[in-house]
C-alpha positions as CSV (number, residue, x, y, z in Angstrom):
1,M,94.9,157.6,-16.6
2,E,93.6,156.0,-13.8
3,I,90.6,154.2,-13.6
4,L,89.0,152.9,-10.3
5,I,85.8,150.9,-10.1
6,K,83.4,152.7,-7.8
7,K,80.3,150.3,-8.1
8,E,80.1,147.0,-9.4
9,E,76.3,145.4,-9.1
10,N,75.3,142.1,-10.7
11,D,72.1,142.0,-12.3
12,K,70.7,138.4,-12.4
13,L,67.0,139.5,-14.4
14,L,68.8,141.0,-17.3
15,N,72.1,139.0,-17.2
16,R,74.7,141.3,-16.9
17,K,77.0,142.9,-14.3
18,K,76.2,147.0,-14.3
19,L,79.9,148.6,-13.5
20,E,80.2,152.4,-12.4
21,L,83.8,154.0,-12.8
22,E,86.3,156.9,-12.2
23,I,88.5,157.4,-14.6
24,K,91.5,160.4,-13.8
25,H,92.8,161.7,-16.4
26,E,95.2,164.3,-15.7
27,K,96.6,166.7,-18.7
28,E,94.9,164.3,-21.1
29,P,91.5,164.1,-22.4
30,I,88.3,162.7,-21.3
31,P,89.5,158.2,-22.7
32,S,87.9,157.4,-25.6
33,R,85.0,154.3,-25.0
34,K,87.4,151.9,-27.1
35,Q,90.0,152.4,-24.3
36,I,87.6,152.0,-21.6
37,I,86.5,149.1,-23.6
38,E,89.9,147.3,-23.6
39,F,90.4,148.1,-19.6
40,L,87.4,146.2,-19.1
41,C,88.0,143.5,-21.5
42,K,91.6,142.9,-20.0
43,K,90.2,143.2,-16.4
44,Y,86.9,140.0,-17.0
45,N,88.1,138.8,-19.5
46,V,85.2,138.7,-21.5
47,D,85.3,139.9,-25.4
48,E,84.6,143.6,-26.8
49,S,81.1,142.5,-28.6
50,K,79.7,141.8,-24.0
51,V,80.6,145.3,-22.9
52,K,78.4,148.2,-23.5
53,I,79.5,151.9,-22.0
54,K,76.3,153.8,-21.2
55,Y,77.3,156.9,-20.9
56,I,81.1,158.8,-19.9
57,L,80.5,162.0,-18.2
58,G,83.4,164.8,-17.7
59,K,83.2,166.4,-13.9
60,K,84.0,170.3,-15.0
61,G,86.7,171.8,-13.9
62,S,88.7,168.8,-13.2
63,A,90.6,165.6,-14.4
64,T,88.0,163.1,-13.8
65,S,85.0,161.6,-15.1
66,I,82.5,159.4,-14.3
67,A,81.2,156.2,-16.8
68,K,78.2,153.6,-16.7
69,C,78.7,150.4,-18.3
70,Y,77.6,146.8,-18.3
71,I,78.7,143.6,-19.5
72,H,76.8,141.3,-20.9
73,E,77.4,137.5,-19.5
74,A,75.3,135.7,-22.1
């Protein structure tokens, strides 16, 4: 499984980062929310309670998915 960060924005009003991810998962199921949260916690060095996943969408007929996540800073 490979996770690429396609877009990253700082939302100063809500004190969080908005992330759009592209997940490549050849011959594997769509990754769970827990797997994505663990990846983001390691990458950004934050606690699991700070990471929220809005959605994970699988693209039909391909081994890629799109996810939208938030990392709260407060």
